[in-house]
C-alpha positions in Angstrom: 67.8 88.0 -59.1 65.5 85.5 -60.9 66.7 84.1 -64.2 64.7 85.1 -67.2 62.8 82.3 -69.0 63.5 82.2 -72.7 60.9 80.8 -75.1 62.2 78.6 -77.9 60.2 77.7 -81.0 61.2 74.1 -81.6 59.8 74.3 -85.1 62.0 77.1 -86.1 65.4 76.2 -87.7 68.5 77.5 -85.9 70.0 80.8 -87.1 73.5 81.0 -88.5 75.7 83.5 -90.2 77.9 82.8 -93.2 81.6 83.6 -93.3 83.8 83.8 -96.4 87.4 82.5 -96.6 88.6 85.8 -95.2 86.3 85.5 -92.1 84.1 88.3 -93.3 80.4 88.0 -92.6 77.7 88.1 -95.2 75.6 91.2 -94.8 73.3 91.2 -97.8 73.2 91.8 -101.6 73.8 95.1 -103.4 73.3 95.5 -107.1 73.4 91.7 -107.6 76.6 91.2 -105.6 77.1 89.4 -102.3 78.5 91.9 -99.8 80.7 90.8 -96.9 82.0 92.9 -93.9 84.6 92.5 -91.2 81.9 93.8 -88.7 80.1 90.7 -87.4 77.4 92.8 -85.9 76.1 93.6 -89.4 75.8 89.9 -90.3 72.5 88.8 -91.7 71.1 85.7 -89.9 70.1 82.9 -92.2 67.8 79.9 -91.5 68.2 77.2 -94.1 70.6 75.6 -96.5 68.8 76.8 -99.6 69.8 80.3 -98.7 73.5 79.2 -98.5 73.2 77.4 -101.8 71.9 80.6 -103.5 74.7 82.6 -101.9 77.3 80.2 -103.3 76.1 81.1 -106.8 77.1 84.7 -106.2 80.3 84.1 -104.3 83.8 82.8 -105.2 85.7 80.9 -102.6 84.7 78.9 -99.5 81.8 79.7 -97.3 81.3 78.5 -93.7 78.2 78.5 -91.5 78.5 79.7 -87.9 75.5 79.0 -85.7 74.5 81.8 -83.4 
């Protein structure tokens, strides 16, 4: 079986997900609140640090980036 070639966009920033101090993944906003879930499959991929900075405004506690 021939391996598939994957195309990478070198100009695109790497994706990551954000975890809170309870290891729950950020899945989005609802009514002005940051929502986190234990289900990592629902995690919203982010691309830059400005998004994390905005998320910190709406969140109490530590946040951690995990690259995917």
